[in-house]
KEBA-72282 format. One record per residue (C-alpha): residue in one letter; x, y, z. Coordinates in steps of 0.05 Angstrom, whole numbers, padded with zeros to 5 digits, always signed. Each point is the difference from the previous one (the first is absolute). Example, Ala and Ser with C-alpha at 12.3 -4.5 7.8 and 13.67 -1.06 7.14 Angstrom:
A+00246-00090+00156S+00027+00069-00013
***
This chain:
M-00544+01732+00884D-00051-00029+00049N-00024-00050-00052N+00072-00022-00013K+00011-00011+00075K-00065-00039+00005R+00018-00043-00060K+00069-00012+00028K-00029-00021+00067I-00048-00049-00033E+00056-00029-00043T+00045-00010+00060G-00055-00035+00039G-00017-00043-00059I+00072-00021-00011L+00009-00019+00073F-00065-00039+00001A+00019-00036-00065L+00068-00016+00030F-00033-00028+00062V-00047-00045-00040L+00057-00023-00045L+00045-00018+00060L-00058-00035+00035G-00011-00047-00059A+00075-00009-00014F+00019-00019+00071A-00061-00045+00008L+00023-00039-00062L+00074+00002+00019F-00010-00029+00070N-00063-00040-00016V-00037+00036+00056S-00073+00020+00004I-00009+00075-00014F-00042+00007+00064T+00053-00035+00041G+00053+00048-00027L-00044+00060+00015F-00009-00024+00072R+00075-00005+00007L+00010+00069-00033L-00042+00033+00054S+00054-00016+00051F+00048+00045-00040W-00044+00062+00005P+00054+00042+00037L+00047-00008-00060L-00055+00023-00048V-00015+00060+00045V+00074+00019-00002G-00003-00005-00076L-00062+00044-00002G+00035+00051+00044V+00062+00001-00045Y-00046+00009-00061L-00036+00059+00032I+00067+00034+00017F+00025-00005-00072K-00067+00022-00026N+00002+00064+00041M+00071+00011-00028D-00028-00006-00071R+00038-00066-00007E-00061-00044-00004R+00032-00049-00049I+00055-00015+00050G-00053-00012+00054V-00038-00047-00045V+00063-00040-00014V+00016-00005+00075L-00071-00021+00016A+00001-00052-00056V+00066-00029+00025L-00027-00006+00071L-00064-00031-00027V+00039-00052-00038A+00042-00016+00061A-00060-00006+00046M-00039-00045-00048Y+00061-00044-00015T+00012-00010+00074A-00074-00013+00015F-00009-00053-00054S+00067-00034+00010Q-00013-00010+00075V-00064-00039-00010Q+00013-00070+00026R-00015-00062-00039L-00044-00052+00032P+00033-00069+00002E-00038-00049-00044S-00032-00059+00033L-00027-00067-00025D-00037-00052+00040E-00035-00063-00023K-00038-00054+00038A-00022-00068-00025V-00070-00024+00013P+00002-00037+00068P-00030-00071+00001G-00074-00001+00016I-00014+00073-00018T-00064+00009-00040E-00015+00075+00007M+00031+00067+00016D-00018+00061+00043V+00041+00060-00023S+00008+00066+00036L+00034+00058-00036D+00018+00067+00031L+00018+00040-00062L+00001+00069+00030F+00053+00037-00039G+00029-00018-00068T-00015-00036-00064F-00025-00072+00006S-00020-00056-00047V-00032-00067+00016D+00002-00057-00051S+00002-00076-00004T+00051-00056+00002S-00009-00074-00012D+00065-00022+00034A-00003+00025+00072L-00046+00021+00056Y+00025+00071-00010I+00058+00038-00031Y+00018+00069+00025K+00042+00048-00042G+00016+00070+00021Y+00039+00041+00049Q+00010+00002+00074P-00033+00021+00045M-00058-00046-00016K-00009-00054+00052F-00040-00064-00008S-00021-00059+00042M-00036-00066-00008D-00039-00044+00048T-00039-00063-00013I-00065-00015+00035G-00028-00067-00021D-00002-00001-00075T+00004+00076-00007A+00064+00040-00012K-00005+00070+00030L+00046+00050-00035S+00014+00070+00024F+00038+00054-00039S+00010+00069+00029L+00047+00059-00004E+00048+00018+00056E+00010+00070+00026E+00057+00016-00048A-00046-00004-00060F-00036+00064+00022I+00060+00045-00012P-00012+00025-00071F+00059+00047-00001R+00049-00055+00020W-00014-00056-00049S+00001+00001-00075S-00062-00043-00009N-00049-00047+00034E-00019-00052-00052Y-00022-00071+00017E-00027-00062-00035I-00036-00057+00034L-00016-00065-00037L-00050-00048+00031N-00016-00073-00015Q-00051-00003-00056Y-00032-00066+00021L-00018+00012+00073P-00064+00037+00019I+00018+00068+00028S-00032+00049+00049M+00036+00067-00003I-00004+00063+00043V+00039+00061-00025D+00013+00066+00035T+00026+00058-00042A+00014+00074+00011L+00045+00040-00047S+00007-00058-00048S-00006-00021-00072C-00022-00073-00003S-00010-00050-00056F-00035-00066+00014D-00001-00052-00056F-00048-00054+00023S-00011-00029-00069N+00038-00063+00018L-00014+00000+00075N-00057-00034+00037V-00021+00060+00042E-00064-00015+00038E-00001+00062+00045F+00034+00067-00012I-00004+00059+00048L+00035+00065-00017D+00002+00054+00053G+00036+00063-00022G+00010+00074+00008V+00028+00042-00057S+00020-00054-00050S-00008-00025-00070A-00014-00073-00016E-00008-00044-00062I-00032-00068+00009V-00007-00055-00052F-00048-00055+00021G-00001-00069-00031E-00053-00053-00010T-00014-00015+00074N-00055+00010+00051T+00024+00061+00038T-00027+00046+00053A+00035+00068+00000V-00008+00059+00048F+00032+00068-00014S+00000+00049+00059M+00043+00060-00020G+00007+00075+00008V+00023+00042-00059S+00019-00052-00052S+00001-00019-00073V-00017-00073-00014T-00004-00037-00066I-00030-00070+00001Y+00005-00048-00059V-00046-00061-00004P-00008-00055-00052E-00063+00005-00042S-00018-00072+00017V-00006+00017+00075G-00063+00029+00030V+00013+00063+00040R-00043+00034+00052I+00020+00066+00032V-00030+00035+00060S+00027+00071+00004D+00001+00053+00054G+00038+00065+00008L+00013+00061-00042M+00045-00033-00052S-00012+00001-00075L-00018-00070-00025S+00006-00021-00073V-00025-00068-00024P-00010-00030-00070P-00060+00030-00035D-00043-00064-00002W+00001-00010+00076L-00065+00003+00039K-00009+00051+00056T-00050-00001+00057D+00010+00054+00053N+00073-00009+00021V+00006-00071-00027Y+00033-00015-00068E-00001-00068-00034S+00030-00028-00063P-00051-00028-00049N+00023-00072+00012Y+00001+00003+00076D-00056-00050+00011T+00025-00051-00051A+00076+00004+00008V+00038-00059+00029Y+00046+00046+00040K-00022+00062+00037I+00037+00060+00028N-00037+00039+00054I+00031+00068+00014T-00017+00050+00055L+00026+00071-00010D+00004+00049+00058I+00045+00055-00025G-00002+00071+00026M+00024+00038-00061G+00034-00019-00065S-00017-00044-00059V-00013-00073-00014T+00001-00029-00070I-00026-00069-00017A+00024-00028-00067Y+00006-00067-00035V+00067-00034-00005
***
């Protein structure tokens, strides 16, 4: 008898958990909402779930556990439907700026603190921004330099309110670029294969980043906390890495190592060179060829 009760308890718990997972995936697909965003919203309905649990316990003590399970399941469906359906959509935004006369280089500042970001190239404009509000951007010109600034407004840091924070920034592929990027809880993709990036500084907290470098002379500095970074470089470019921190560093097998310095075999003879400084507290960095 005790074994039957124990088995029944396990089966009931398994059914409810399976139903929860099923509804989580179904409502995420139905409303095109991140699972984590839906879960944040669901937390605000905890009193309803407590009521459902109380009803379940009452029926269980009356030997009507199946009725309690049904009531709890109905309340769970109602709470999850309401949570996912109330997530607001961010209004899409598009901005494009032509290259001003006399501009020969760019200084770019990106505050990519929460969300998913990608940076790529365009041949037709100074920059093209695609994404959602609340990203704000500004441009100033000083002499022959265009200074661009992209940053998130306060509303972007409300994960249980918005369905997603996804942004794409395209920069002019012909102008030399100096770029400073701040990240926090972000996933970032930088495709520099068609960009003339002379200086790249990435300062981050808990983030992941993928960077593709092109055939240019570039100085890159990574100063990050707990992060996962993948860096792709062309085989024709000479690469030198100075590493510091507790991260795990993986480089191609034929690279040379002296103390905390790593060099590609063609570093001294390559036409283009990429010099990278890594100061990452914990995490992993992988260097691979494009």
